[in-house]
C-alpha positions in Angstrom: 126.8 97.0 85.0 126.3 95.5 81.5 123.2 93.4 80.7 123.4 89.6 80.3 123.9 88.6 76.7 121.5 86.0 75.3 121.5 84.3 72.0 118.3 82.7 70.9 118.3 79.5 68.8 115.4 78.3 66.5 115.7 76.1 63.5 112.9 77.7 61.6 110.7 80.6 62.6 107.2 80.9 64.3 105.3 83.8 65.9 106.2 82.6 69.2 110.0 82.5 68.7 109.9 85.9 67.1 108.1 87.4 69.8 110.5 85.7 72.3 113.3 87.4 70.4 111.5 90.8 70.3 111.1 90.6 74.1 114.7 89.8 74.8 115.7 92.6 72.5 113.4 95.2 74.2 115.0 94.1 77.6 118.4 94.6 76.1 119.4 91.1 76.5 119.4 89.7 72.9 122.9 89.3 71.4 121.9 87.3 68.2 119.4 85.1 66.6 120.8 81.7 65.1 118.6 79.9 62.7 118.6 78.2 59.3 116.8 80.4 56.7 116.1 84.1 57.8 113.9 85.5 55.3 113.4 89.4 55.4 110.4 90.5 53.3 112.0 94.0 52.9 115.4 92.6 52.0 117.3 91.9 48.8 116.0 88.3 48.3 112.5 89.4 48.5 113.2 92.0 45.7 114.7 89.5 43.3 111.5 87.3 43.6 109.7 89.9 41.5 111.6 88.7 38.4 110.5 85.2 38.6 107.3 83.8 37.0 104.2 84.6 39.2 103.5 80.9 40.0 107.2 80.3 41.1 107.3 83.6 42.8 104.1 83.0 45.0 105.2 79.4 45.8 108.7 80.7 47.1 107.2 83.7 48.8 104.8 81.5 50.7 107.6 79.0 51.7 110.0 81.7 52.7 107.3 83.7 54.5 107.2 80.8 57.0 110.9 81.5 57.9 110.6 85.3 58.3 113.0 86.9 60.7 113.0 90.6 61.1 116.2 91.7 62.8 115.6 93.5 66.2 117.3 96.6 66.9 120.9 96.1 68.3 120.8 92.2 67.5 122.2 90.2 64.8 120.9 87.2 62.8 123.1 84.3 62.0 121.6 82.0 59.3 122.9 78.8 58.3 120.6 77.6 55.4 122.5 75.0 53.6 121.0 71.8 55.1 117.5 73.3 55.4 117.5 74.3 51.7 118.7 70.8 50.8 116.0 69.1 53.1 113.3 71.2 51.4 114.6 70.5 47.9 114.5 66.7 48.7 111.2 66.6 50.4 109.3 69.0 47.9 110.6 67.1 45.0 109.9 63.6 46.6 113.6 62.5 46.1 114.1 61.8 49.7 111.5 58.9 49.4 112.4 57.7 45.9 116.1 57.6 46.8 115.6 56.2 50.3 117.5 59.0 51.9 115.6 58.8 55.2 117.3 60.9 57.7 118.8 63.4 55.2 115.1 64.3 54.3 114.1 64.6 57.9 113.7 68.0 59.9 115.6 66.2 62.7 118.8 66.2 60.6 118.6 70.0 60.3 117.9 70.4 64.1 120.8 68.3 65.3 123.1 69.8 62.8 122.4 73.4 63.7 122.6 72.3 67.4 126.1 70.9 66.8 127.2 74.1 64.9 125.9 76.3 67.8 127.8 74.3 70.3 131.0 74.8 68.3 130.8 78.3 67.0 128.2 80.5 68.8 128.7 80.3 72.6 131.7 82.6 73.0 131.1 85.6 75.1 127.5 84.6 76.2 125.8 84.7 79.5 123.0 82.5 78.4 121.5 80.5 75.4 117.7 80.3 74.9 116.9 77.2 72.9 113.8 75.0 71.8 112.9 71.4 72.1 114.8 68.9 69.9 117.5 71.5 69.1 119.4 72.1 72.4 121.0 68.9 73.8 124.6 69.5 72.3 124.7 73.2 72.7 123.4 72.8 76.3 126.2 70.4 77.1 128.7 72.7 75.8 127.3 75.6 77.5 127.2 74.0 80.8 131.0 73.4 80.4 131.5 77.1 79.9 129.2 78.2 82.8 126.7 79.5 80.3 122.9 79.5 81.6 120.7 77.2 79.6 117.1 78.5 79.0 114.8 76.1 77.4 111.5 76.7 75.6 109.1 73.6 75.6 106.1 74.6 73.6 104.1 71.2 74.1 103.8 68.4 76.6 107.0 66.7 77.7 107.4 63.6 75.5 106.6 61.1 78.3 103.1 62.3 79.0 102.3 62.9 75.3 103.6 59.4 74.5 101.5 57.9 77.1 98.3 59.7 76.0 98.8 58.9 72.3 99.7 55.2 73.2 96.2 54.9 75.0 94.5 56.7 71.9 96.2 54.3 69.6 94.8 51.3 71.4 91.3 52.8 71.4 91.5 53.9 67.8 93.8 51.6 65.9 93.1 53.5 62.6 94.5 56.7 64.2 97.8 55.0 65.2 99.9 55.9 62.1 99.1 59.7 62.7 100.1 59.6 66.4 103.8 60.7 66.1 104.8 60.7 69.8 104.5 57.0 69.8 106.8 56.5 67.0 109.9 58.7 67.7 113.2 56.9 67.8 115.1 56.2 71.0 117.9 58.5 70.1 115.5 61.4 69.8 113.8 60.6 73.2 117.3 60.5 74.7 117.9 64.1 73.4 114.7 65.3 75.0 115.8 63.8 78.3 119.1 65.5 78.1 117.7 68.9 77.2 115.2 69.0 80.0 117.8 67.9 82.6 120.4 70.2 81.3 118.0 73.2 81.3 118.6 75.7 84.2 115.1 77.2 83.6 112.2 76.1 81.2 109.5 78.3 79.8 106.1 76.6 79.0 102.9 77.9 77.5 100.4 75.9 79.8 99.8 74.4 83.2 99.4 71.0 81.6 103.0 71.3 80.1 104.2 72.3 83.5 102.5 69.2 85.1 104.2 67.0 82.5 107.5 68.3 83.8 106.6 68.1 87.5 105.6 64.5 86.9 109.3 63.5 86.1 110.7 65.5 89.0 111.6 69.0 87.5 111.7 71.6 90.4 108.6 73.8 90.1 111.0 76.8 90.8 112.7 76.0 87.5 109.5 76.4 85.3 107.7 79.4 84.3 104.3 79.4 82.6 103.8 82.1 79.9 100.6 81.4 78.0 100.7 82.1 74.4 99.1 85.5 73.3 96.9 86.3 70.4 97.1 89.0 67.6 94.5 91.3 69.1 94.8 93.6 66.0 93.3 90.9 63.9 90.2 90.6 66.0 87.5 93.3 66.6 84.6 91.6 68.4 81.4 93.5 68.9 78.4 93.1 71.0 76.3 92.5 68.0 78.5 89.6 67.0 78.9 88.1 70.4 75.3 88.6 71.5 74.0 89.5 75.0 73.5 87.0 77.8 
């Protein structure tokens, strides 16, 4: 019996999404990774960077390194870099502020655009789609119509609880209010979050407090799995002399 085919969608790249993709690939479930910029440190683009002046090369390598995707075995990577490259150019140059481009210089523009593209072009032949907060509303709607399982990764508190906590903090410490982003998100974005969580067939979270934030809004406990984030143990070598004895 063939194994289910799952596509993972992440608009950028981080260690958690990369390891989720690896885990799906090792189980034989991963069909493809869909993202914006997929940088391969061993690929052709990395090789051409050596011809650039050092300062420019270092800056580009650092920026691209944050979007590293190494293709797992037997899985493909589909990248759609156009809007993310434009956004980076606008924000890094400051043009988005000077020209008043607003949404065009926002990461939300990239997220919603890729979400729409996935819904239109990347669902054929799938058994499930694995997507992340803020980037799944449209593709989940389309997936539901095709009988495709919707798997949702929520890395932080559901917005209702985080918004409540940050609103309380803003009252206690008004000087911090501008930095409390959860209290400033627009209504259309909050509506997308609501759609995503209610369309999800199963949600993966990294902590019990995130699970609690979903239980509070009525999500069935059986539809939530807590998988705590790990740590790169190869980076740490604690010894008794460093930790001391008790």
